[in-house]
C-alpha positions as CSV (number, residue, x, y, z in Angstrom):
1,M,71.0,165.5,172.9
2,K,68.6,162.6,172.7
3,D,68.1,161.4,169.1
4,E,64.3,160.9,169.2
5,G,63.7,162.0,165.7
6,C,60.9,164.2,164.3
7,P,57.8,164.4,166.5
8,T,55.6,164.4,163.4
9,C,57.0,161.6,161.2
10,G,59.6,160.0,163.4
11,S,62.4,160.5,160.9
12,K,66.0,160.7,162.1
13,N,66.9,162.9,159.1
14,F,66.8,166.3,160.7
15,G,69.0,169.3,161.3
16,I,69.5,172.1,163.8
17,L,68.8,175.5,162.3
18,E,69.6,177.7,165.3
19,I,70.4,177.6,169.0
20,E,69.2,180.3,171.4
21,N,70.8,180.3,174.9
22,D,69.5,182.0,178.0
23,L,71.2,183.2,181.2
24,K,70.1,180.1,183.2
25,G,72.1,177.7,181.0
26,L,69.1,176.5,179.0
27,S,69.2,176.4,175.2
28,K,66.3,176.2,172.8
29,W,67.1,174.4,169.5
30,K,65.1,175.0,166.4
31,M,65.0,171.7,164.5
32,H,64.0,171.0,160.9
33,C,62.9,167.6,159.5
34,Y,64.2,167.0,156.0
35,N,61.7,164.2,155.5
36,C,58.3,166.0,156.2
37,N,59.7,169.6,156.2
38,K,58.3,170.4,159.7
39,F,59.9,172.6,162.3
40,W,59.9,172.1,166.1
41,Y,61.8,173.3,169.2
42,S,63.7,171.2,171.6
43,S,65.0,172.5,175.0
44,H,68.3,171.3,176.4
45,Q,70.1,171.9,179.8
46,Q,73.7,172.7,179.4
47,I,75.8,171.3,182.2
48,Y,79.0,173.1,183.0
49,E,81.8,171.3,184.9
50,E,84.6,173.0,186.7
């Protein structure tokens, strides 16, 4: 995960509330900023190695 911070205030003080996975290996993370109390979603590609 890239640690870019909150898109609203730029704070690095945030947490992940939930992670939703789909069948294509993509996950949608619901993020919460503790500084400005905003919520946003971040998408991540999961890479599986065999």
